[in-house]
C-alpha positions as CSV (number, residue, x, y, z in Angstrom):
1,M,13.5,-28.2,26.9
2,S,16.1,-29.1,29.4
3,T,19.7,-30.1,28.7
4,Y,22.1,-32.5,30.3
5,S,25.4,-31.8,32.2
6,P,27.8,-34.4,33.9
7,S,27.3,-35.0,37.6
8,S,29.9,-36.1,40.2
9,T,29.0,-39.7,39.3
10,G,29.7,-39.2,35.7
11,M,26.0,-39.4,34.8
12,P,24.3,-36.4,33.0
13,V,21.8,-34.4,35.0
14,M,19.1,-32.1,33.8
15,S,19.9,-28.4,33.6
16,D,17.7,-25.4,32.4
17,P,18.2,-24.2,28.9
18,P,19.5,-20.7,28.3
19,V,16.9,-18.0,28.1
20,Y,17.0,-15.5,25.2
21,P,14.9,-12.4,25.9
22,S,13.4,-10.7,22.8
23,I,15.6,-8.1,21.4
24,F,12.6,-6.1,20.2
25,R,9.7,-4.4,22.1
26,A,6.8,-3.7,19.7
27,E,5.9,-0.5,21.5
28,A,9.4,0.8,21.1
29,E,9.4,0.4,17.3
30,I,6.9,3.3,16.7
31,A,6.7,6.8,18.0
32,T,4.6,7.3,21.1
33,F,1.0,7.9,20.2
34,Y,-1.3,9.2,22.9
35,P,-4.1,11.1,21.4
36,K,-6.3,13.1,23.8
37,Y,-9.4,11.6,22.3
38,R,-9.8,8.5,20.2
39,W,-12.5,10.0,18.1
40,W,-12.5,7.2,15.5
41,E,-13.7,4.6,18.0
42,D,-17.0,6.4,18.6
43,E,-17.4,6.9,14.8
44,A,-16.7,3.3,14.1
45,M,-19.3,2.3,16.6
46,T,-21.8,4.6,14.9
47,M,-21.0,2.9,11.6
48,L,-21.8,-0.5,13.0
49,W,-25.3,0.6,14.0
50,A,-26.0,2.3,10.7
51,F,-27.1,0.7,7.4
52,D,-24.3,1.4,4.9
53,I,-22.8,-2.0,4.2
54,Q,-19.7,-0.5,2.4
55,E,-18.9,1.7,5.5
56,I,-19.6,-1.3,7.8
57,K,-17.2,-3.4,5.7
58,R,-14.4,-0.8,6.0
59,A,-15.0,-0.4,9.8
60,I,-14.8,-4.2,10.4
61,R,-11.8,-4.6,8.1
62,F,-9.6,-2.2,10.0
63,G,-11.0,-3.0,13.4
64,L,-10.2,0.2,15.2
65,F,-11.8,-0.9,18.5
66,R,-10.3,-1.5,21.9
67,D,-12.2,-4.7,22.1
68,E,-11.8,-6.8,18.9
69,N,-15.2,-8.5,19.7
70,T,-17.1,-5.2,19.4
71,P,-18.3,-5.8,15.8
72,R,-19.5,-9.3,16.8
73,T,-21.3,-8.1,19.9
74,T,-22.9,-5.2,18.1
75,F,-24.2,-7.4,15.2
76,Q,-25.5,-10.0,17.5
77,N,-27.7,-7.3,19.1
78,R,-29.0,-6.0,15.8
79,N,-32.4,-7.3,14.5
80,A,-32.6,-10.3,12.2
81,A,-33.8,-8.3,9.2
82,A,-30.8,-5.9,9.2
83,I,-28.4,-8.9,9.4
84,D,-30.2,-10.6,6.5
85,D,-29.9,-7.5,4.4
86,F,-26.2,-7.1,5.2
87,L,-25.4,-10.7,4.4
88,S,-27.4,-10.6,1.1
89,E,-25.2,-7.8,-0.1
90,L,-22.1,-9.8,0.6
91,V,-23.0,-13.1,-1.1
92,G,-23.8,-14.1,-4.6
93,P,-27.2,-15.3,-5.8
94,Q,-26.0,-18.9,-5.8
95,E,-25.3,-18.7,-2.1
96,S,-28.8,-17.4,-1.1
97,L,-30.0,-20.9,-0.2
98,F,-26.9,-21.5,2.0
99,I,-27.3,-18.4,4.1
100,G,-31.0,-18.9,4.5
101,N,-30.3,-22.0,6.7
102,L,-27.9,-20.2,9.0
103,S,-28.8,-19.1,12.5
104,H,-28.6,-15.5,13.6
105,V,-25.2,-16.1,15.3
106,Q,-23.9,-18.0,12.2
107,K,-25.0,-15.1,9.9
108,V,-23.1,-12.7,12.1
109,E,-20.0,-14.8,11.9
110,E,-20.4,-15.1,8.1
111,I,-20.6,-11.3,7.8
112,L,-17.5,-10.8,9.9
113,R,-15.6,-13.4,7.9
114,R,-16.5,-11.8,4.6
115,C,-15.6,-8.3,5.8
116,R,-12.1,-9.2,7.1
117,N,-9.1,-10.2,5.1
118,E,-7.8,-13.6,5.9
119,D,-4.6,-13.6,8.0
120,P,-1.6,-15.1,6.2
121,T,0.0,-18.4,7.1
122,L,2.7,-17.7,9.7
123,E,6.1,-18.9,8.7
124,S,9.2,-19.2,10.9
125,W,12.6,-17.7,10.2
126,S,14.3,-20.0,7.7
127,W,17.6,-18.5,6.8
128,F,20.5,-20.0,8.8
129,P,24.2,-19.2,8.9
130,A,25.0,-22.6,7.3
131,Q,28.5,-23.8,7.9
132,G,28.6,-25.4,4.4
133,K,28.3,-22.0,2.6
134,R,32.0,-21.3,2.6
135,S,31.8,-19.3,-0.6
136,M,29.4,-16.8,0.8
137,T,30.5,-13.2,1.0
138,A,29.6,-10.6,3.6
139,I,27.4,-8.7,1.1
140,G,25.8,-12.0,0.0
141,I,24.9,-12.9,3.5
142,A,23.5,-9.4,4.1
143,D,21.4,-9.8,0.9
144,D,20.0,-13.1,2.2
145,M,19.1,-11.6,5.6
146,D,17.5,-8.6,4.0
147,N,15.5,-10.7,1.6
148,E,14.3,-13.0,4.4
149,S,13.3,-10.0,6.5
150,H,11.4,-8.6,3.6
151,V,9.5,-11.9,3.0
152,H,8.3,-11.8,6.6
153,F,7.3,-8.2,6.3
154,T,5.1,-8.9,3.3
155,R,3.2,-11.3,5.5
156,V,2.1,-8.5,7.9
157,P,-1.2,-7.1,6.5
158,F,-1.6,-3.4,6.1
159,E,-4.6,-3.5,8.4
160,A,-2.4,-5.0,11.2
161,L,0.1,-2.2,10.7
162,V,-2.6,0.4,11.0
163,R,-3.9,-1.0,14.2
164,Y,-0.3,-1.4,15.5
165,S,0.5,2.2,14.6
166,L,-2.4,3.4,16.7
167,G,-1.5,1.4,19.7
168,Y,-3.8,-1.6,19.4
169,S,-2.5,-5.1,19.8
170,A,-1.1,-6.6,16.6
171,P,-0.1,-10.3,17.0
172,L,1.2,-10.4,13.4
173,V,3.6,-7.6,14.1
174,D,4.7,-9.3,17.3
175,W,5.3,-12.5,15.2
176,F,7.4,-10.5,12.7
177,L,9.6,-9.2,15.5
178,Q,9.9,-12.6,17.1
179,Q,11.4,-14.0,13.8
180,H,14.2,-11.5,14.0
181,T,14.9,-12.5,17.5
182,A,15.1,-16.0,16.1
183,L,17.8,-14.7,13.7
184,Y,19.7,-13.3,16.6
185,I,19.6,-16.7,18.4
186,H,20.6,-18.7,15.3
187,L,23.5,-16.4,14.7
188,L,24.6,-16.4,18.3
189,H,24.7,-20.2,18.4
190,H,26.6,-20.3,15.1
191,L,29.3,-17.8,16.1
192,R,29.8,-19.4,19.5
193,A,30.6,-22.6,17.7
194,F,32.6,-21.0,14.9
195,P,34.2,-17.8,16.4
196,E,36.6,-17.5,13.4
197,E,33.6,-16.2,11.4
198,V,33.0,-13.3,13.7
199,S,35.1,-11.0,11.5
200,L,32.9,-12.0,8.5
201,Y,29.7,-11.0,10.4
202,I,31.3,-7.7,11.4
203,Q,31.4,-6.9,7.7
204,V,27.8,-8.2,7.3
205,E,26.7,-5.7,9.9
206,Q,28.2,-2.9,7.9
207,H,26.3,-3.9,4.7
208,L,23.1,-4.2,6.7
209,R,23.2,-0.6,7.9
210,T,21.2,0.6,4.9
211,R,19.0,-2.5,4.7
212,S,16.5,-4.2,7.0
213,P,16.7,-2.4,10.4
214,F,15.3,-5.5,12.0
215,A,18.0,-7.9,10.6
216,H,20.6,-5.3,11.3
217,R,19.5,-5.1,15.0
218,A,19.8,-8.8,15.3
219,V,23.3,-8.9,14.0
220,V,24.4,-6.0,16.2
221,M,22.9,-7.5,19.3
222,C,24.6,-10.8,18.5
223,L,28.0,-9.2,18.1
224,R,27.5,-7.2,21.3
225,S,26.6,-10.5,23.2
226,L,29.9,-11.9,22.0
227,R,31.7,-8.7,23.2
228,K,32.7,-7.9,19.6
229,A,31.1,-4.5,19.6
230,G,34.1,-2.6,18.1
231,Q,32.8,0.2,15.9
232,L,29.2,-1.0,16.0
233,P,26.6,1.8,15.7
234,A,24.6,3.0,18.7
235,S,20.9,2.4,19.2
236,P,18.9,3.4,16.1
237,P,17.9,7.1,16.1
238,T,14.3,6.4,15.1
239,P,12.0,3.5,15.7
240,A,12.3,0.9,13.0
241,F,8.6,1.0,12.0
242,D,8.4,4.7,11.9
243,F,8.5,4.8,8.1
244,I,5.0,3.4,8.1
245,A,3.6,4.3,11.5
246,G,4.5,7.9,11.4
247,P,2.3,8.8,8.3
248,I,-0.6,6.7,9.7
249,Q,-0.4,8.5,13.1
250,Q,-0.3,11.8,11.4
251,L,-3.4,10.9,9.4
252,F,-5.4,10.3,12.6
253,N,-4.1,13.5,14.2
254,E,-5.8,15.7,11.5
255,T,-7.7,18.6,12.9
256,A,-10.9,17.9,11.1
257,P,-11.3,14.1,11.5
258,S,-13.9,12.0,9.7
259,L,-13.6,8.3,10.0
260,K,-15.6,7.7,6.8
261,S,-13.0,9.7,4.8
262,V,-10.0,8.2,6.7
263,L,-11.2,4.6,6.0
264,K,-11.5,5.4,2.3
265,V,-7.9,6.8,2.4
266,L,-6.7,3.6,4.2
267,C,-8.4,1.3,1.7
268,V,-6.7,3.0,-1.2
269,S,-3.4,3.2,0.8
270,A,-3.5,-0.5,1.2
271,M,-3.2,-0.8,-2.6
272,R,-0.3,1.6,-2.6
273,F,1.3,-0.2,0.3
274,K,1.4,-3.4,-1.7
275,Q,2.8,-1.7,-4.8
276,T,5.5,0.1,-2.7
277,Y,6.6,-2.5,-0.2
278,V,5.2,-5.9,-1.2
279,H,5.4,-6.2,-5.0
280,T,8.9,-4.9,-5.1
281,R,12.2,-6.6,-5.8
282,Q,14.2,-4.5,-3.5
283,M,12.7,-3.3,-0.2
284,D,13.6,0.3,0.7
285,W,13.2,0.3,4.5
286,S,13.9,4.1,4.8
287,R,11.2,5.1,2.3
288,P,8.4,6.9,4.2
289,F,4.9,5.7,3.3
290,Q,3.1,8.2,1.1
291,L,-0.5,8.9,2.2
292,N,-1.0,12.0,0.0
293,L,-3.9,10.7,-2.2
294,A,-4.6,13.9,-4.2
295,F,-6.9,12.2,-6.7
296,L,-9.1,10.6,-4.1
297,E,-9.3,13.9,-2.2
298,D,-10.3,15.9,-5.3
299,L,-12.8,13.2,-6.2
300,T,-14.5,13.0,-2.8
301,A,-14.4,16.7,-2.2
302,S,-16.1,17.6,-5.5
303,T,-19.7,18.6,-5.4
304,S,-20.4,17.3,-9.0
305,P,-18.5,15.7,-11.9
306,L,-18.3,19.2,-13.5
307,D,-16.8,20.6,-10.3
308,F,-14.2,17.8,-10.3
309,A,-13.4,18.4,-14.0
310,S,-12.9,22.1,-13.3
311,T,-10.5,21.4,-10.4
312,M,-8.5,19.0,-12.5
313,S,-8.3,21.5,-15.4
314,H,-6.9,24.2,-13.1
315,I,-4.3,21.7,-11.8
316,D,-3.3,20.5,-15.3
317,E,-3.0,24.0,-16.7
318,G,-0.5,24.7,-14.0
319,Y,1.6,21.7,-15.1
320,L,1.8,23.2,-18.7
321,T,3.0,26.6,-17.5
322,G,6.4,27.2,-19.1
323,L,5.9,24.8,-22.0
324,T,7.7,26.2,-25.1
325,H,8.6,25.1,-28.6
326,K,12.0,24.2,-27.2
327,S,10.4,21.8,-24.8
328,F,9.5,19.5,-27.7
329,S,13.0,19.5,-29.2
330,E,14.8,19.1,-25.9
331,P,12.3,17.6,-23.4
332,G,13.0,19.3,-20.1
333,P,11.5,19.4,-16.6
334,V,8.1,20.7,-17.8
335,V,7.5,17.8,-20.2
336,K,8.9,15.3,-17.8
337,R,6.6,16.5,-15.0
338,V,3.5,16.3,-17.3
339,F,4.4,12.7,-18.2
340,T,5.0,11.8,-14.6
341,E,1.7,13.3,-13.4
342,W,-0.2,11.6,-16.2
343,E,1.2,8.2,-15.2
344,L,0.6,8.9,-11.5
345,L,-3.0,9.8,-12.2
346,S,-3.6,6.7,-14.2
347,I,-2.3,4.5,-11.3
348,A,-4.3,6.6,-8.8
349,V,-7.5,5.8,-10.7
350,W,-6.7,2.1,-10.7
351,E,-5.9,2.2,-7.0
352,C,-9.3,4.0,-6.2
353,C,-11.4,1.7,-8.4
354,T,-9.8,-1.4,-7.0
355,A,-10.0,-0.3,-3.4
356,L,-13.4,1.5,-3.6
357,P,-15.4,0.0,-6.5
358,D,-18.4,1.9,-5.4
359,L,-16.7,5.0,-6.8
360,V,-16.3,3.6,-10.3
361,G,-19.7,5.0,-11.5
362,Y,-18.9,8.5,-10.3
363,I,-15.4,8.3,-11.9
364,Q,-17.1,7.4,-15.2
365,E,-19.4,10.5,-14.8
366,C,-16.3,12.6,-14.3
367,V,-14.8,11.3,-17.6
368,Q,-17.9,12.7,-19.3
369,A,-17.4,16.1,-17.6
370,L,-13.7,16.2,-18.5
371,L,-14.5,15.7,-22.2
372,A,-17.1,18.6,-21.8
373,V,-14.4,21.0,-20.5
374,R,-11.9,19.6,-23.1
375,N,-9.3,18.5,-20.5
376,Y,-7.6,15.7,-22.5
377,H,-4.7,15.3,-20.1
378,S,-6.7,14.1,-17.1
379,L,-9.3,12.5,-19.5
380,T,-6.9,10.2,-21.1
381,A,-5.1,9.4,-17.8
382,I,-8.3,8.4,-16.1
383,I,-9.4,6.4,-19.1
384,D,-6.1,4.5,-18.9
385,G,-6.7,3.9,-15.2
386,L,-10.2,2.6,-15.8
387,R,-8.7,0.3,-18.5
388,K,-6.2,-1.0,-16.0
389,Y,-9.0,-1.7,-13.5
390,S,-11.1,-3.5,-16.1
391,I,-8.2,-5.7,-17.1
392,T,-7.2,-6.6,-13.5
393,T,-10.8,-7.2,-12.6
394,C,-11.3,-9.5,-15.6
395,S,-8.2,-11.5,-14.7
396,S,-9.7,-12.5,-11.4
397,Y,-12.5,-14.3,-13.2
398,P,-12.6,-17.5,-15.3
399,A,-11.3,-17.1,-18.9
400,S,-14.9,-16.9,-20.3
401,H,-15.7,-13.8,-18.3
402,E,-15.9,-10.7,-20.4
403,V,-14.1,-7.4,-19.6
404,P,-16.4,-5.2,-17.5
405,Y,-18.0,-2.4,-19.5
406,M,-16.1,0.8,-18.5
407,L,-16.7,3.5,-21.1
408,P,-18.4,4.1,-24.5
409,P,-16.2,3.5,-27.6
410,E,-15.9,7.2,-28.3
411,F,-13.9,7.5,-25.1
412,E,-11.8,4.4,-25.7
413,V,-10.7,5.6,-29.1
414,L,-8.9,8.6,-27.5
415,L,-6.3,6.1,-26.3
416,D,-6.1,4.1,-29.4
417,P,-2.4,4.5,-30.5
418,S,-3.1,3.7,-34.1
419,D,-1.6,6.3,-36.5
420,N,-0.2,8.3,-33.6
421,F,-3.5,8.5,-31.6
422,L,-5.5,9.7,-34.6
423,G,-8.7,9.6,-32.7
424,Y,-7.3,12.0,-30.0
425,R,-5.7,14.3,-32.5
426,E,-8.9,14.7,-34.5
427,A,-10.8,15.4,-31.2
428,F,-8.2,18.0,-30.2
429,N,-8.2,19.7,-33.6
430,N,-12.0,20.0,-33.5
431,S,-12.2,21.0,-29.9
432,P,-8.8,22.2,-28.5
433,G,-8.2,22.3,-24.8
434,V,-5.7,21.0,-22.2
435,P,-3.6,18.5,-24.4
436,F,-2.5,15.0,-24.0
437,L,1.2,15.6,-24.9
438,V,2.4,12.2,-26.2
439,P,0.9,12.5,-29.7
440,H,2.0,16.1,-30.1
441,I,5.6,15.3,-29.2
442,R,5.6,12.5,-31.8
443,E,4.1,14.9,-34.4
444,F,6.9,17.3,-33.7
445,Q,9.5,14.5,-34.1
446,Q,8.0,13.5,-37.4
447,H,7.1,16.8,-39.0
448,G,9.0,19.5,-37.1
449,P,7.7,22.8,-35.6
450,P,4.7,23.3,-38.0
451,A,3.1,20.2,-36.5
452,I,2.6,21.9,-33.1
453,Q,1.4,25.3,-34.3
454,L,-2.2,24.4,-33.6
455,L,-1.3,23.1,-30.2
456,F,0.3,26.4,-29.1
457,R,-2.5,28.5,-30.8
458,H,-5.3,26.8,-28.9
459,M,-3.7,25.4,-25.7
460,R,-4.9,26.7,-22.4
461,P,-3.3,28.5,-20.7
462,S,-1.3,30.7,-23.1
463,P,2.3,29.2,-23.0
464,S,5.5,31.1,-22.5
465,R,7.3,31.7,-25.7
């Protein structure tokens, strides 16, 4: 849009508006990623021509193709029977009549739509350095900028960040960066009109150094444009998106790649991503994304439920090494670690069930095996994770929907807290093994050392005394 300036006749004339180049380059916000061979693209293509609808869904969802139309072209070239079978697995019985009237091309589009997550509604930057907020402090302004930056970050889907990290186009990431350029422009206009507030925003910059690197960059570039650099920091030492892109790139650089395994990891990681960066009150922009999914790895690497139970028992027995009578009177690092690992395992089960519901049946079989080897630590944690999954699954249905059947009552009773987990304590007394510590600690608190003699007599492995 053009602006007006006075001419020699006193009449305004058109002049070009100022041009504000983007202060971000998407390719500069992640580490350079040039793999010798993009092995996953060939595997993804193989998946599209196979018949496993779950693997096809995951391949389409993350879209690791140079040409984003590859799934569409591939499916349009598949025979009608295969497309009908795929679509029938994605729709409910009440929709069968609807899909029967679709053409081949329409069925392909319906499959693609149901396999991809919907893109969020794009929103423009909406925080402004309003002149009316005279009472705002530097730290308050920094908080507002950081919160607005976080809101825009939550609108970038995990799948888009995966593609972006691997060097594919990611329009939603570009949009996110553009909004921070908008912050730079808003602030530049404001401080040119009210230069007396420059000193305030110099303080804002200092508070932003440990917050959103994107909002911080906008403020720094604005102050530099006003030649108010002063003690401003130099260019950031690491790309701003490295906290998420680095772990993803490393995952694809593994020496023994398997896209089937990687896509399962990414599906579960999407759940963890939301818990870590989206459903959080305070965004930690320096916290590296954790892709170590030990439970999923142990589960998918096991040859049978009993093999999985044996692996978990070996791990859990290691956690208990060093447990002494003193650990119950003065809970130290051993007890704290056992509690932490129990809680993490419960969450990991919920993540896996939610992201990969086709694994639920196998996890239920593993619960049976854990009871057989008398590993109550992992057993109760996994039961708790399945319970979380059943509750969250139920909450997505109408109020009349019943909680999905997860486990027989004899397993549920192990986590019944009545009378200090009486069901568990009876099971442990009859068939001792790797313990679930919470009831034993409460017994010690109520009855003293005699209450845990049985625990130390039968616990595996033999504890330190």
